[in-house]
N, C-alpha and C positions, 0 to 999 in steps of 0.2 A: 114811333115808340115814345111813350110818356115816361116810363120808368122800368127798372129792372130789380128784381129780388131773387136771390139764390142762396142756398145753403147746402152744405153736405150733412148727412144724417148718420148717426151711429146706428148701424143695422142690428146691433146686439147679437151679432154672429160673425164668424170670420168670412171674409171675402176670399173666394177661391182665386188661385193663380190665373185661371182662365178669365175670370171677370176683371181681375186687376189689369191683364194685358188688353182686354177688349175696351175697357172704359178709361184706363189710366188712373183710376181711383184705387188707392192702396189702403191697407189696414191702418197704417200709420196716419193717413189723412183723416180717417173717421174716428180714431181712438178717443179724441176729446171732443167730437162733434156732439150737438144736442140729439136727444131722442126725438122721434116724431111727435110724441105726446107734448114735448116741450114747445114745439113750433106750430102745433095744429091750429090754435086760435089765430095766430098771426098769419098763417097761410090762408085760412078762410077769409080773413080781412083783406089780404092782398088780392085775392081772387074775385071778390064781390064786384060785379059789373065790369070785369076785365075780360080780356082774351087770354087763354092759357096757351102759350107758345112753347113748343118743345121739340126736340129732335125726333122723337117718336111719340107724339102727343097721345095717341090712342092708348099706348102701353102705359105711359106715365099717369094719365088721368084715370085709366082703369085701375091702376095700382092704388092711387090716392082714394078713390071712391069705394074701394073694397076693403080698406083698412079696418073699418068697424067690424067686419065679419071676422077678421083675424084677431083683433084685440078689442073686445067689447068695452074695456076700461078706458080705451083711448078717448080723449076729449072729442074727437070727431064723431064718435058713435052717436053723440046727442043730436047731430044735425046734418052731417055730411052725407048720410045715406041717401037723402033726396036732393042733394046739392047738385046743380048743373051749371055748367059754364061753357061758353063758346071756346072751341079749341082750334089751334092752327099748327098743323104738322110740317115741320121743315123738311122731313123726308118726302112727303107728298109734293111740297112746293118745288123741291129739287128735281123731281121727276116730271113736272109739268112741261108740256111742249111750249116752245118759245115762239 
C-alpha cells in the first residue's frame, strides 16, 4: 500500500437507526462532514491510476460512478460517468480459498 485517503460525507439526509447500527456511522459523525460535491475533484485525483480498495468495492464504486445520474450539478457529472478504475473488494478477498 502506497497511501490511504478517506473521509465521511454528509449525506444530506438522516441516517436511519438500522444503518447506524450496521455501519457504526452516526448522524452526529456526518453533521459537519463535507458534501460529496466538495470532495469530488479530490476523489477523482486520488483515484487516477490507483486501485480502489473497499469492503464492498462493487457497491461503493457503483455508487460513486452513478452519482452524476442523481445529481447532475455534481462536479463529477463533468467526467466521472466514463471514469473507470481497477477495484479490489475486501469481501471477495476474505472469501477466497487459502
